[in-house]
C-alpha positions, 0 to 999 in steps of 0.5 A, spaced: 259 421 525 262 424 519 255 426 517 254 429 523 260 433 523 257 436 516 251 437 519 254 441 525 258 445 520 252 447 515 249 449 521 255 454 524 256 457 517 248 458 516 248 462 523 254 466 521 251 468 514 245 470 518 249 474 523 252 477 517 245 479 513 242 481 519 249 485 522 250 488 529 247 495 532 251 500 536 258 498 536 262 503 540 269 502 541 276 506 543 283 506 539 289 507 543 296 506 543 299 499 546 304 503 550 302 509 552 294 508 552 294 515 548 287 515 544 289 515 537 285 520 532 283 519 526 284 511 526 279 508 520 274 503 522 272 499 516 266 494 516 269 488 513 262 486 509 259 492 507 265 497 506 262 502 511 267 506 514 267 510 521 273 515 524 275 515 531 275 523 534 280 526 538 278 522 544 280 516 540 272 513 540 268 511 535 260 508 533 258 504 528 250 504 528 249 498 523 255 493 522 253 488 517 258 482 519 262 481 525 269 484 523 272 490 523 279 492 520 283 498 524 288 502 521 292 508 522 298 511 518 304 508 522 301 503 526 300 495 525 293 494 523 288 490 526 282 485 524 277 485 531 271 482 532 265 486 533 261 485 540 255 489 541 254 488 548 260 492 551 265 497 548 271 495 544 278 497 547 283 496 540 290 497 542 295 498 536 302 498 536 307 502 532 309 499 525 312 501 519 308 506 515 305 503 508 301 507 503 297 502 503 293 504 509 292 511 506 284 511 505 281 517 502 274 518 505 269 524 506 268 525 514 268 532 517 274 529 522 279 528 516 281 535 514 284 536 507 291 534 508 291 530 515 294 524 510 300 529 508 302 531 515 302 524 518 306 521 513 311 527 513 311 528 521 313 520 521 318 520 515 322 526 516 323 527 524 324 534 525 331 537 526 329 543 529 325 548 531 325 551 524 324 544 521 317 544 525 315 550 519 318 546 513 314 540 515 308 544 511 309 543 503 310 549 500 312 553 506 319 556 506 323 560 511 329 565 512 333 567 518 336 574 517 338 577 524 341 572 528 338 565 530 334 567 536 329 571 532 323 568 529 324 566 521 321 570 516 315 566 512 314 564 505 308 561 503 303 561 497 306 567 494 306 571 500 313 574 503 309 573 510 315 577 513 314 573 521 307 571 520 303 577 518 299 572 513 300 565 517 297 563 523 301 560 528 299 556 534 301 551 539 296 547 544 291 552 543 295 558 545 297 563 539 304 564 537 303 570 533 304 577 536 299 583 534 302 590 534 310 587 535 316 592 535 319 588 529 312 586 525 306 585 525 304 577 526 311 576 529 311 568 530 317 566 534 315 558 535 323 557 538 319 556 545 317 549 543 321 543 543 321 539 537 321 533 540 315 534 544 311 534 538 306 529 537 303 532 531 301 537 527 295 540 522 296 546 517 291 549 512 292 554 507 287 559 504 282 563 508 277 557 509 277 555 516 271 557 521 276 557 527 282 560 525 281 568 525 287 573 525 292 572 519 289 566 516 290 569 509 296 565 506 294 559 512 294 556 518 299 551 522 298 548 529 301 544 534 300 539 539 305 537 544 305 529 546 300 528 552 304 521 554 312 519 553 313 513 550 319 512 553 324 517 557 329 520 552 336 524 553 339 527 546 346 531 545 347 534 539 354 537 537 356 540 531 361 545 526 361 552 529 362 551 536 354 548 536 352 544 542 345 542 544 342 537 549 334 535 550 331 531 555 324 528 556 322 524 563 316 522 565 314 524 572 308 518 573 308 511 574 305 506 569 300 505 574 297 512 574 298 512 566 293 506 567 288 511 570 288 516 566 293 520 568 299 523 566 306 528 567 312 529 564 317 535 563 322 537 558 328 541 557 333 544 552 339 547 551 343 550 545 349 554 544 352 556 537 356 561 533 351 560 527 356 559 522 363 562 520 361 569 522 367 574 523 362 576 529 360 570 532 353 569 534 354 566 541 346 564 540 343 561 546 337 558 548 334 555 554 327 551 554 323 548 559 316 545 558 312 541 563 305 537 561 299 534 566 293 531 564 288 527 568 281 524 568 276 529 572 270 525 574 267 520 569 266 524 563 272 530 563 280 531 562 284 536 564 290 538 561 295 543 564 301 546 561 307 550 563 313 552 559 318 558 558 324 560 553 330 565 554 334 566 548 340 571 546 345 572 540 348 577 536 348 578 529 352 581 523 346 583 519 344 585 512 350 585 508 350 589 501 354 587 496 358 592 495 361 592 502 365 586 500 367 588 493 369 595 496 373 592 502 368 595 508 368 588 511 373 581 509 368 577 506 360 575 506 360 573 513 363 580 516 359 585 519 358 593 518 355 594 526 357 589 531 352 592 536 346 588 533 343 582 536 338 581 541 334 578 547 328 575 548 323 571 554 317 568 553 313 564 558 306 560 557 301 557 561 294 553 559 289 550 563 284 546 558 278 542 561 274 537 556 268 534 557 263 529 555 256 532 556 252 526 554 248 526 548 254 526 543 256 533 545 263 535 547 265 542 550 272 544 551 274 550 555 281 554 555 284 559 559 292 561 557 296 566 559 303 568 556 309 574 559 313 576 553 319 580 552 323 583 546 330 586 545 333 587 538 338 592 535 339 592 528 342 597 523 340 596 515 341 603 512 348 604 516 348 612 515 342 614 510 338 617 515 343 620 521 350 621 516 353 622 523 351 618 528 349 612 524 342 609 523 342 603 529 335 603 532 333 599 537 325 595 537 323 593 545 316 589 546 314 588 553 307 584 554 302 581 557 297 577 553 292 572 555 285 569 552 280 564 552 278 558 547 271 555 547 267 550 543 261 546 543 261 541 538 256 535 536 256 529 530 249 526 529 247 521 524 240 521 521 239 515 516 244 516 511 246 523 513 251 525 519 251 532 522 257 535 524 256 542 528 261 546 532 260 553 535 266 557 538 268 563 541 273 566 544 277 573 546 284 574 546 288 581 550 294 583 550 297 590 554 304 592 551 308 597 555 313 599 553 312 598 545 318 602 542 323 604 537 329 608 539 335 610 535 341 608 538 349 608 537 353 602 539 347 599 543 346 606 547 341 610 547 340 616 543 332 618 543 325 615 541 323 614 534 317 611 537 315 610 544 308 608 547 303 603 550 299 599 546 292 595 548 289 590 543 282 586 544 280 581 540 273 577 541 270 572 536 265 567 536 264 562 530 259 557 528 261 551 523 256 546 520 258 540 516 253 535 513 256 528 510 251 525 505 254 519 501 259 521 497 258 528 498 261 532 504 258 540 505 261 545 510 259 552 512 262 556 517 260 564 519 266 567 523 266 574 526 271 578 530 271 584 534 278 589 535 279 595 539 285 597 538 289 603 543 296 606 542 298 612 547 304 615 545 308 617 551 315 620 548 318 626 551 316 633 547 323 634 545 322 627 541 320 630 535 321 624 530 316 620 536 310 624 537 310 626 529 303 624 527 301 621 534 300 628 537 293 630 535 290 623 534 285 619 538 288 613 541 282 609 540 279 605 534 274 599 533 273 594 527 269 588 527 269 583 521 265 577 519 268 572 515 263 566 511 267 560 509 264 554 504 266 548 502 264 541 498 267 535 496 265 528 493 269 522 494 268 518 488 271 512 491 277 510 496 282 512 491 279 519 489 277 525 491 275 533 489 274 539 493 272 546 492 273 551 498 271 558 498 272 563 504 274 570 506 279 571 512 283 577 514 289 580 517 289 585 523 294 591 522 299 594 528 295 598 532 300 604 531 298 603 523 291 603 525 291 610 529 296 613 525 292 612 519 286 614 523 282 607 522 283 607 514 282 599 513 283 596 519 282 589 518 284 588 510 280 582 508 282 576 504 277 573 498 280 566 496 278 559 492 281 553 492 279 546 487 283 541 489 284 533 488 286 527 493 287 521 489 291 514 489 292 512 482 296 506 485 296 503 492 303 506 494 302 513 491 298 519 494 297 525 491 294 532 493 294 537 488 289 544 487 289 551 484 288 557 488 286 564 487 286 569 493 285 577 493 287 582 498 284 588 500 290 591 502 297 590 504 301 595 509 308 596 507 312 597 513 319 601 509 325 599 511 323 593 515 318 595 521 316 602 520 320 607 515 325 610 519 325 615 523 318 613 524 313 616 519 306 614 518 306 607 515 301 608 508 297 603 505 300 599 499 294 597 495 290 591 493 293 585 490 292 578 488 295 571 487 294 565 484 297 559 483 298 551 484 300 546 490 303 540 487 304 534 493 306 527 492 308 521 496 310 515 493 313 508 497 317 505 492 319 499 496 317 497 503 323 501 506 324 506 501 319 513 500 319 519 495 316 526 497 315 532 492 312 538 493 312 543 487 308 550 489 308 556 483 304 562 484 303 569 481 303 574 486 301 582 483 299 589 485 293 590 482 293 598 482 300 599 479 301 599 472 304 593 468 311 592 469 311 596 476 306 590 479 311 585 483 310 584 490 317 585 492 320 578 495 313 574 493 315 567 491 313 565 485 316 557 485 318 553 491 320 546 491 322 540 496 323 533 495 325 527 499 328 520 498 327 517 505 329 510 507 328 506 513 331 499 514 329 494 518 336 493 522 335 500 524 338 504 519 334 510 516 335 517 514 334 520 507 336 526 503 332 532 501 332 539 497 329 545 497 329 550 492 327 557 492 326 561 485 329 568 483 324 573 485 323 581 484 326 584 490 322 591 488 316 592 484 319 593 478 323 587 478 330 592 477 333 588 483 333 581 483 333 576 490 336 570 488 334 564 489 337 557 491 338 550 491 340 546 497 341 539 499 341 536 505 343 529 508 341 525 515 343 518 516 341 515 523 342 508 527 336 507 531 335 501 536 331 500 542 335 503 547 339 508 543 340 512 537 346 515 533 346 520 527 348 525 523 345 531 519 349 535 514 345 542 511 347 544 505 351 538 502 354 541 497 357 547 501 354 552 496 354 559 497 347 562 497 343 567 501 338 565 506 334 572 506 334 578 502 331 585 502 331 592 498 335 597 502 336 604 500 343 604 505 349 609 505 355 606 508 360 610 512 365 613 507 360 614 501 358 620 499 350 618 496 345 612 498 345 606 494 338 602 492 341 594 492 339 588 495 342 586 502 343 580 503 344 574 510 349 569 507 346 562 508 350 557 512 355 552 508 356 545 509 354 544 516 355 537 520 351 535 526 352 529 530 347 526 536 346 521 541 340 519 543 338 514 550 331 512 551 329 508 557 
């Protein structure tokens, strides 16, 4: 009997070995969250016997054409890994549970489904949950923001040696809806992200440079895109309260049952309310923001998925504006938090709607079609120069913008494997149309209208198409893309004849202009092993210019091009250490300057500022010291310069030359978690000859939470050591009320001092 058992074991071992040698063909499956049943994109499926790897697509699906054994290892950052048995007779459904992050699960692969910065974005979102809408942008390594006109206005963005104003050189989108506003009253590319409730974000993606076929206007320094949750894992109510009369409440509520969820249908709503005085300002901000958001998902037949989104934002605030140093020294205001013009402030609204249909066409083809629409309103009163242009009534001005905008995004794509080669083919097309009326710049006093500086209607159409092809061949991955954009600009001057400032240059000009641009992209990467990868990227991008600028300059340099290159690597020198670094170069064909803020008061024509070049290094490292302690570091030096200016006068004002962020985050099994972090911005030139300096800062922040299954308690502290710092800084030629001559000086918005905020969250 003992001998018979030995023979049986030998027979089973032989069968198992034969199976492993022969392999299993055509294994298909899907990876999803165990609780929400939401598809998990970019899960790494490893054949234990061969070491071959496949990646799940956006629907969580994967296909192995030949599995050498019967065992697959499934890993996703932030989930518990699983070892599963392969079966050729039916599709696998792999359900993963949330788990502790471990850097050992990070694998470097050469798949077109995994973008260069994918691992960084997943790690950072999980380890550093956002505290505000502003923190959503700060998640991007090397991206800095500044607020300078009250909490309700879009942040000023810095990235890769760009002072990108409010988005001129950074493309921002949410669920396929563009955030940047073309020909905006306050600045080209204005990107107000405050309609996005941070707690609804499921993930984000970013890229640096102009290398992405599906990203068009404003993608010069890079892009950032956010995706909201498809399904809520649980309902939530959160209340936050802090210094400076800060109060915020958020709720996320599922609308459908678990039964509907299992059938592929889900719906939820989210709401946010915020009030804050913004800091110890003598003139309190009275900043309010209200957000509502709803999302619905359902299957349509067996091969399609429909997603509908609606959201609305309303926000109002007062602002103290930028303060020149001499205003405090000479007693015009009692301290840094005073206001020279108490009428400054604004009000804005935005309502969005989106309908997206994703369809499996068969034979590996997938098609996405999205229609979107937004209605937008913006009204802002500012005063940066005080009595320089208008010594009697003052230089206060209003910027007003109301528009309807909408568009279409479509693409069709397929992955095909032939022998050892995998082709990923994508073709896309879309358009965007903005109808802006009024587009207005007014001279005001104490908030009251005095006269038009500019007043008109603008219309802008951008139509695009692109083709993108990736080839994976062994350790190589090649990508080539070609994008074409067409723009039609229209600006009609509607100012009364007596408003000479507003009529000025526009009186005799053709109100129409058009332009097209073609942008090629090319990249290659070589993955030596799961621990080391090199990549090279090159491409052309562009940013469009304000319709008023296009017409005023009679079509000159309508779509200035940007040419860039990156040489970088992803490296895991240790199992718990991940490094991404790149050296980069970017040439800008033309940069336009807008004078003192938007258009040089009182509305003179805007002129090109010449060619520029930027070069720098990006360095990011993530290290897991222990199972509960994580460290992150980002260092981003850059050298931005004008090309056509003489040496010593070639500095690009306010362009960052060195930024750095770092954090030490902890997460204990008993529910205590949090971290300490810093943000560092080096001194930089405030004008082209560096005779004025925009002061840098080093600000540490702290967050501590106690998280349990049904609740969470937490405290966050910004500016932990209560340092005096300037959040935003600009060079202005200004003249205060009793001054006899103007002064060229740096004005600033003071940074918030020590700011503590408490939160209580309930999950159900």
